[in-house]
A tleap script that builds the chain and sets N, CA, C and O, in Angstrom:
source leaprc.protein.ff14SB
mol = sequence {
  NGLU ALA ALA LEU THR ARG LEU LYS ARG PHE
  LEU ASP HIE ILE GLY PRO ASN HIE ALA HIE
  LYS LEU SER ASP ILE ARG HIE GLU TRP HIE
  GLY ASN ARG LEU GLU PHE ALA PHE ALA THR
  LEU GLY MET GLN VAL GLU GLY THR LEU VAL
  VAL GLU ASP ASP SER VAL GLN ILE SER GLY
  PRO LEU GLN MET PRO VAL LEU LEU PHE ARG
  SER GLN LEU GLU GLY THR ILE LYS ARG GLU
  LEU GLU ILE VAL LEU CGLN
}
set mol.1.N position { -11.006 -9.062 -82.666 }
set mol.1.CA position { -10.396 -8.001 -81.737 }
set mol.1.C position { -9.770 -6.900 -82.387 }
set mol.1.O position { -9.883 -5.784 -81.879 }
set mol.2.N position { -9.097 -7.064 -83.485 }
set mol.2.CA position { -8.543 -5.942 -84.237 }
set mol.2.C position { -9.537 -4.981 -84.763 }
set mol.2.O position { -9.348 -3.765 -84.739 }
set mol.3.N position { -10.642 -5.568 -85.258 }
set mol.3.CA position { -11.799 -4.627 -85.763 }
set mol.3.C position { -12.393 -3.848 -84.559 }
set mol.3.O position { -12.694 -2.662 -84.695 }
set mol.4.N position { -12.563 -4.497 -83.391 }
set mol.4.CA position { -13.131 -3.745 -82.314 }
set mol.4.C position { -12.190 -2.704 -81.782 }
set mol.4.O position { -12.632 -1.627 -81.382 }
set mol.5.N position { -10.897 -2.988 -81.761 }
set mol.5.CA position { -9.867 -1.963 -81.329 }
set mol.5.C position { -9.920 -0.731 -82.409 }
set mol.5.O position { -9.940 0.433 -82.010 }
set mol.6.N position { -9.941 -1.048 -83.737 }
set mol.6.CA position { -9.995 0.083 -84.641 }
set mol.6.C position { -11.311 0.855 -84.533 }
set mol.6.O position { -11.311 2.084 -84.608 }
set mol.7.N position { -12.415 0.159 -84.362 }
set mol.7.CA position { -13.723 0.890 -84.260 }
set mol.7.C position { -13.707 1.815 -82.942 }
set mol.7.O position { -14.179 2.952 -82.958 }
set mol.8.N position { -13.148 1.255 -81.844 }
set mol.8.CA position { -13.192 2.025 -80.634 }
set mol.8.C position { -12.375 3.287 -80.754 }
set mol.8.O position { -12.776 4.362 -80.310 }
set mol.9.N position { -11.162 3.122 -81.396 }
set mol.9.CA position { -10.294 4.251 -81.692 }
set mol.9.C position { -10.977 5.254 -82.587 }
set mol.9.O position { -10.884 6.460 -82.359 }
set mol.10.N position { -11.658 4.772 -83.596 }
set mol.10.CA position { -12.382 5.656 -84.561 }
set mol.10.C position { -13.503 6.464 -83.821 }
set mol.10.O position { -13.660 7.661 -84.061 }
set mol.11.N position { -14.240 5.822 -82.962 }
set mol.11.CA position { -15.270 6.512 -82.192 }
set mol.11.C position { -14.706 7.625 -81.294 }
set mol.11.O position { -15.351 8.656 -81.099 }
set mol.12.N position { -13.546 7.417 -80.773 }
set mol.12.CA position { -12.867 8.388 -79.909 }
set mol.12.C position { -12.614 9.751 -80.743 }
set mol.12.O position { -12.586 10.843 -80.177 }
set mol.13.N position { -12.442 9.605 -82.046 }
set mol.13.CA position { -12.164 10.742 -82.884 }
set mol.13.C position { -13.291 11.241 -83.794 }
set mol.13.O position { -13.114 12.201 -84.545 }
set mol.14.N position { -14.401 10.608 -83.722 }
set mol.14.CA position { -15.411 10.947 -84.653 }
set mol.14.C position { -16.016 12.285 -84.298 }
set mol.14.O position { -16.303 13.049 -85.220 }
set mol.15.N position { -16.233 12.634 -83.055 }
set mol.15.CA position { -16.807 13.999 -82.619 }
set mol.15.C position { -16.027 15.060 -83.193 }
set mol.15.O position { -16.548 15.796 -84.031 }
set mol.16.N position { -14.734 15.233 -82.803 }
set mol.16.CA position { -13.937 16.295 -83.330 }
set mol.16.C position { -13.819 16.277 -84.832 }
set mol.16.O position { -13.833 17.360 -85.418 }
set mol.17.N position { -13.706 15.191 -85.494 }
set mol.17.CA position { -13.582 15.167 -86.992 }
set mol.17.C position { -14.876 15.423 -87.739 }
set mol.17.O position { -14.858 15.772 -88.919 }
set mol.18.N position { -15.969 15.255 -87.075 }
set mol.18.CA position { -17.241 15.477 -87.790 }
set mol.18.C position { -18.140 16.467 -87.065 }
set mol.18.O position { -19.357 16.461 -87.252 }
set mol.19.N position { -17.564 17.282 -86.271 }
set mol.19.CA position { -18.413 18.228 -85.504 }
set mol.19.C position { -19.316 19.125 -86.273 }
set mol.19.O position { -20.309 19.635 -85.755 }
set mol.20.N position { -18.964 19.317 -87.525 }
set mol.20.CA position { -19.754 20.191 -88.445 }
set mol.20.C position { -21.068 19.433 -88.944 }
set mol.20.O position { -22.010 20.037 -89.456 }
set mol.21.N position { -21.041 18.052 -88.748 }
set mol.21.CA position { -22.154 17.294 -89.318 }
set mol.21.C position { -22.991 16.611 -88.057 }
set mol.21.O position { -24.203 16.410 -88.135 }
set mol.22.N position { -22.310 16.323 -87.044 }
set mol.22.CA position { -22.805 15.455 -86.039 }
set mol.22.C position { -22.846 16.204 -84.578 }
set mol.22.O position { -21.944 16.990 -84.285 }
set mol.23.N position { -23.760 15.974 -83.813 }
set mol.23.CA position { -23.782 16.481 -82.437 }
set mol.23.C position { -24.414 15.459 -81.515 }
set mol.23.O position { -24.997 14.486 -81.993 }
set mol.24.N position { -24.319 15.647 -80.214 }
set mol.24.CA position { -24.948 14.822 -79.257 }
set mol.24.C position { -24.575 13.335 -79.482 }
set mol.24.O position { -25.440 12.460 -79.457 }
set mol.25.N position { -23.274 13.072 -79.701 }
set mol.25.CA position { -22.834 11.706 -80.011 }
set mol.25.C position { -22.777 10.925 -78.711 }
set mol.25.O position { -22.190 11.419 -77.748 }
set mol.26.N position { -23.372 9.696 -78.624 }
set mol.26.CA position { -23.264 8.908 -77.483 }
set mol.26.C position { -22.999 7.477 -78.052 }
set mol.26.O position { -23.517 7.075 -79.094 }
set mol.27.N position { -22.207 6.797 -77.331 }
set mol.27.CA position { -22.019 5.341 -77.636 }
set mol.27.C position { -21.554 4.599 -76.458 }
set mol.27.O position { -20.839 5.112 -75.598 }
set mol.28.N position { -21.985 3.329 -76.428 }
set mol.28.CA position { -21.646 2.406 -75.264 }
set mol.28.C position { -21.455 1.017 -75.864 }
set mol.28.O position { -22.256 0.547 -76.673 }
set mol.29.N position { -20.383 0.389 -75.447 }
set mol.29.CA position { -19.940 -0.958 -75.875 }
set mol.29.C position { -20.421 -2.022 -74.865 }
set mol.29.O position { -20.320 -1.863 -73.648 }
set mol.30.N position { -20.943 -3.101 -75.438 }
set mol.30.CA position { -21.356 -4.240 -74.572 }
set mol.30.C position { -20.784 -5.435 -75.352 }
set mol.30.O position { -21.431 -6.057 -76.195 }
set mol.31.N position { -19.491 -5.708 -74.992 }
set mol.31.CA position { -18.811 -6.783 -75.713 }
set mol.31.C position { -18.599 -6.449 -77.178 }
set mol.31.O position { -17.994 -5.405 -77.424 }
set mol.32.N position { -18.993 -7.154 -78.109 }
set mol.32.CA position { -18.875 -6.774 -79.523 }
set mol.32.C position { -20.047 -5.984 -80.087 }
set mol.32.O position { -20.150 -5.782 -81.297 }
set mol.33.N position { -20.889 -5.559 -79.236 }
set mol.33.CA position { -22.166 -4.796 -79.578 }
set mol.33.C position { -22.005 -3.319 -79.125 }
set mol.33.O position { -21.696 -2.998 -77.977 }
set mol.34.N position { -22.248 -2.448 -80.149 }
set mol.34.CA position { -22.245 -0.997 -79.782 }
set mol.34.C position { -23.629 -0.457 -79.891 }
set mol.34.O position { -24.339 -0.738 -80.856 }
set mol.35.N position { -24.021 0.310 -78.923 }
set mol.35.CA position { -25.347 1.046 -78.969 }
set mol.35.C position { -24.927 2.464 -79.201 }
set mol.35.O position { -24.102 2.942 -78.422 }
set mol.36.N position { -25.385 3.172 -80.152 }
set mol.36.CA position { -24.942 4.464 -80.518 }
set mol.36.C position { -26.195 5.423 -80.811 }
set mol.36.O position { -27.328 5.010 -81.059 }
set mol.37.N position { -25.869 6.558 -80.752 }
set mol.37.CA position { -26.913 7.784 -81.035 }
set mol.37.C position { -26.233 8.984 -81.379 }
set mol.37.O position { -25.159 9.251 -80.840 }
set mol.38.N position { -26.771 9.765 -82.257 }
set mol.38.CA position { -26.189 11.047 -82.654 }
set mol.38.C position { -27.306 11.882 -83.333 }
set mol.38.O position { -28.319 11.326 -83.759 }
set mol.39.N position { -27.127 13.135 -83.425 }
set mol.39.CA position { -27.986 13.983 -84.215 }
set mol.39.C position { -27.254 14.531 -85.440 }
set mol.39.O position { -26.088 14.919 -85.383 }
set mol.40.N position { -27.933 14.543 -86.457 }
set mol.40.CA position { -27.436 15.158 -87.774 }
set mol.40.C position { -28.567 15.772 -88.448 }
set mol.40.O position { -29.681 15.248 -88.429 }
set mol.41.N position { -28.316 16.877 -89.049 }
set mol.41.CA position { -29.303 17.672 -89.742 }
set mol.41.C position { -30.558 17.887 -88.968 }
set mol.41.O position { -31.676 17.903 -89.483 }
set mol.42.N position { -30.288 18.065 -87.601 }
set mol.42.CA position { -31.395 18.375 -86.681 }
set mol.42.C position { -32.269 17.207 -86.294 }
set mol.42.O position { -33.290 17.360 -85.624 }
set mol.43.N position { -31.825 15.976 -86.754 }
set mol.43.CA position { -32.648 14.726 -86.493 }
set mol.43.C position { -31.779 13.782 -85.606 }
set mol.43.O position { -30.549 13.746 -85.623 }
set mol.44.N position { -32.563 13.059 -84.864 }
set mol.44.CA position { -31.786 12.089 -83.972 }
set mol.44.C position { -31.751 10.767 -84.713 }
set mol.44.O position { -32.755 10.338 -85.281 }
set mol.45.N position { -30.523 10.082 -84.707 }
set mol.45.CA position { -30.354 8.819 -85.205 }
set mol.45.C position { -29.723 7.876 -84.089 }
set mol.45.O position { -28.813 8.254 -83.351 }
set mol.46.N position { -30.263 6.687 -84.044 }
set mol.46.CA position { -29.748 5.673 -83.090 }
set mol.46.C position { -29.819 4.315 -83.589 }
set mol.46.O position { -30.627 3.988 -84.458 }
set mol.47.N position { -28.994 3.520 -83.060 }
set mol.47.CA position { -28.874 2.138 -83.599 }
set mol.47.C position { -27.886 1.277 -82.882 }
set mol.47.O position { -27.358 1.613 -81.822 }
set mol.48.N position { -27.666 0.181 -83.487 }
set mol.48.CA position { -26.697 -0.842 -82.882 }
set mol.48.C position { -25.817 -1.248 -84.029 }
set mol.48.O position { -26.229 -1.337 -85.185 }
set mol.49.N position { -24.534 -1.500 -83.636 }
set mol.49.CA position { -23.445 -1.987 -84.592 }
set mol.49.C position { -22.942 -3.214 -83.927 }
set mol.49.O position { -22.593 -3.137 -82.749 }
set mol.50.N position { -22.873 -4.327 -84.563 }
set mol.50.CA position { -22.418 -5.599 -84.067 }
set mol.50.C position { -21.191 -6.060 -84.895 }
set mol.50.O position { -21.298 -6.239 -86.108 }
set mol.51.N position { -20.051 -6.246 -84.247 }
set mol.51.CA position { -18.886 -6.724 -84.956 }
set mol.51.C position { -18.753 -8.318 -84.810 }
set mol.51.O position { -18.617 -8.854 -83.710 }
set mol.52.N position { -18.803 -9.005 -85.984 }
set mol.52.CA position { -18.653 -10.423 -85.965 }
set mol.52.C position { -17.233 -10.770 -86.492 }
set mol.52.O position { -16.462 -9.841 -86.732 }
set mol.53.N position { -16.849 -12.046 -86.682 }
set mol.53.CA position { -15.591 -12.434 -87.051 }
set mol.53.C position { -15.428 -11.967 -88.584 }
set mol.53.O position { -14.305 -11.646 -88.972 }
set mol.54.N position { -16.467 -11.924 -89.415 }
set mol.54.CA position { -16.256 -11.614 -90.788 }
set mol.54.C position { -17.187 -10.531 -91.278 }
set mol.54.O position { -17.316 -10.342 -92.488 }
set mol.55.N position { -17.865 -9.785 -90.350 }
set mol.55.CA position { -18.715 -8.731 -90.863 }
set mol.55.C position { -18.992 -7.756 -89.736 }
set mol.55.O position { -18.697 -8.025 -88.571 }
set mol.56.N position { -19.572 -6.602 -90.108 }
set mol.56.CA position { -19.970 -5.562 -89.245 }
set mol.56.C position { -21.450 -5.273 -89.687 }
set mol.56.O position { -21.725 -4.902 -90.829 }
set mol.57.N position { -22.378 -5.470 -88.704 }
set mol.57.CA position { -23.754 -5.182 -89.062 }
set mol.57.C position { -24.240 -3.954 -88.245 }
set mol.57.O position { -24.004 -3.831 -87.043 }
set mol.58.N position { -24.965 -3.016 -89.016 }
set mol.58.CA position { -25.540 -1.869 -88.356 }
set mol.58.C position { -27.065 -1.898 -88.575 }
set mol.58.O position { -27.548 -2.104 -89.688 }
set mol.59.N position { -27.773 -1.692 -87.513 }
set mol.59.CA position { -29.288 -1.687 -87.584 }
set mol.59.C position { -29.822 -0.561 -86.726 }
set mol.59.O position { -29.166 -0.102 -85.791 }
set mol.60.N position { -31.031 -0.123 -87.062 }
set mol.60.CA position { -31.730 0.847 -86.230 }
set mol.60.C position { -32.812 1.432 -86.971 }
set mol.60.O position { -32.800 1.406 -88.202 }
set mol.61.N position { -33.799 1.987 -86.282 }
set mol.61.CA position { -34.939 2.649 -86.935 }
set mol.61.C position { -34.487 4.073 -87.368 }
set mol.61.O position { -33.656 4.745 -86.757 }
set mol.62.N position { -35.156 4.455 -88.528 }
set mol.62.CA position { -34.933 5.774 -89.027 }
set mol.62.C position { -36.194 6.603 -89.039 }
set mol.62.O position { -37.215 6.114 -89.523 }
set mol.63.N position { -36.194 7.788 -88.555 }
set mol.63.CA position { -37.341 8.608 -88.591 }
set mol.63.C position { -37.645 9.084 -89.962 }
set mol.63.O position { -36.745 9.203 -90.792 }
set mol.64.N position { -38.901 9.365 -90.231 }
set mol.64.CA position { -39.283 9.722 -91.597 }
set mol.64.C position { -38.362 10.744 -92.320 }
set mol.64.O position { -37.958 10.544 -93.466 }
set mol.65.N position { -38.040 11.883 -91.573 }
set mol.65.CA position { -37.191 12.859 -92.263 }
set mol.65.C position { -35.789 12.289 -92.613 }
set mol.65.O position { -35.193 12.683 -93.615 }
set mol.66.N position { -35.285 11.378 -91.795 }
set mol.66.CA position { -33.998 10.794 -92.039 }
set mol.66.C position { -34.045 9.917 -93.245 }
set mol.66.O position { -33.062 9.769 -93.971 }
set mol.67.N position { -35.206 9.331 -93.456 }
set mol.67.CA position { -35.339 8.362 -94.684 }
set mol.67.C position { -34.986 9.171 -95.945 }
set mol.67.O position { -34.488 8.547 -96.882 }
set mol.68.N position { -35.175 10.395 -96.057 }
set mol.68.CA position { -34.868 11.237 -97.160 }
set mol.68.C position { -33.381 11.196 -97.489 }
set mol.68.O position { -32.985 11.281 -98.652 }
set mol.69.N position { -32.540 11.060 -96.410 }
set mol.69.CA position { -31.166 11.105 -96.520 }
set mol.69.C position { -30.490 9.686 -96.390 }
set mol.69.O position { -29.272 9.534 -96.297 }
set mol.70.N position { -31.375 8.709 -96.393 }
set mol.70.CA position { -30.812 7.333 -96.055 }
set mol.70.C position { -29.657 6.874 -96.924 }
set mol.70.O position { -28.623 6.452 -96.405 }
set mol.71.N position { -29.815 6.947 -98.232 }
set mol.71.CA position { -28.713 6.539 -99.015 }
set mol.71.C position { -27.436 7.344 -98.767 }
set mol.71.O position { -26.340 6.784 -98.755 }
set mol.72.N position { -27.574 8.621 -98.574 }
set mol.72.CA position { -26.365 9.459 -98.266 }
set mol.72.C position { -25.778 9.012 -96.881 }
set mol.72.O position { -24.562 8.872 -96.750 }
set mol.73.N position { -26.605 8.801 -95.907 }
set mol.73.CA position { -26.109 8.375 -94.555 }
set mol.73.C position { -25.489 7.043 -94.646 }
set mol.73.O position { -24.424 6.844 -94.061 }
set mol.74.N position { -26.111 6.034 -95.385 }
set mol.74.CA position { -25.534 4.733 -95.516 }
set mol.74.C position { -24.254 4.760 -96.193 }
set mol.74.O position { -23.348 4.041 -95.770 }
set mol.75.N position { -24.074 5.535 -97.232 }
set mol.75.CA position { -22.967 5.656 -98.001 }
set mol.75.C position { -21.738 6.231 -97.124 }
set mol.75.O position { -20.622 5.712 -97.156 }
set mol.76.N position { -22.023 7.222 -96.432 }
set mol.76.CA position { -21.045 7.937 -95.473 }
set mol.76.C position { -20.508 6.840 -94.424 }
set mol.76.O position { -19.309 6.659 -94.208 }
set mol.77.N position { -21.445 6.204 -93.864 }
set mol.77.CA position { -21.154 5.206 -92.811 }
set mol.77.C position { -20.289 4.063 -93.502 }
set mol.77.O position { -19.242 3.679 -92.980 }
set mol.78.N position { -20.735 3.570 -94.618 }
set mol.78.CA position { -20.005 2.483 -95.197 }
set mol.78.C position { -18.534 2.864 -95.668 }
set mol.78.O position { -17.599 2.066 -95.599 }
set mol.79.N position { -18.425 4.101 -96.131 }
set mol.79.CA position { -17.033 4.594 -96.536 }
set mol.79.C position { -16.124 4.759 -95.266 }
set mol.79.O position { -14.962 4.352 -95.254 }
set mol.80.N position { -16.691 5.345 -94.258 }
set mol.80.CA position { -15.896 5.493 -92.983 }
set mol.80.C position { -15.507 4.060 -92.455 }
set mol.80.O position { -14.340 3.830 -92.136 }
set mol.81.N position { -16.423 3.160 -92.368 }
set mol.81.CA position { -16.104 1.772 -91.902 }
set mol.81.C position { -15.045 1.156 -92.778 }
set mol.81.O position { -14.082 0.569 -92.285 }
set mol.82.N position { -15.215 1.285 -94.043 }
set mol.82.CA position { -14.192 0.589 -94.889 }
set mol.82.C position { -12.808 1.175 -94.619 }
set mol.82.O position { -11.825 0.438 -94.547 }
set mol.83.N position { -12.729 2.469 -94.474 }
set mol.83.CA position { -11.340 3.058 -94.193 }
set mol.83.C position { -10.848 2.586 -92.832 }
set mol.83.O position { -9.685 2.210 -92.686 }
set mol.84.N position { -11.726 2.603 -91.837 }
set mol.84.CA position { -11.318 2.207 -90.490 }
set mol.84.C position { -10.959 0.750 -90.399 }
set mol.84.O position { -10.053 0.411 -89.637 }
set mol.85.N position { -11.604 -0.132 -91.120 }
set mol.85.CA position { -11.397 -1.621 -91.013 }
set mol.85.C position { -10.346 -2.126 -92.064 }
set mol.85.O position { -10.085 -3.328 -92.115 }
set mol.86.N position { -9.793 -1.307 -92.828 }
set mol.86.CA position { -8.829 -1.853 -93.796 }
set mol.86.C position { -7.536 -2.144 -93.172 }
set mol.86.O position { -6.616 -2.608 -93.846 }
savepdb mol mol.pdb
quit
């Protein structure tokens, strides 16, 4: 529950805090499962985030151009989640 609360609060602030990198941000919670989408670098990214008792799992397909930035995108998401969930 604590992780869900922190993540929901984080998502409320992600647009204003990252407006220079992200646009068209959409997200919808279904229990502990989040379906999300956003545009970055002119490309659409979408996926699912599932909060479990001891982990957070993110999955989703990446378009070919996004694959070029995969490690950068994964690193940014991981750092943000670590900060939010500490």
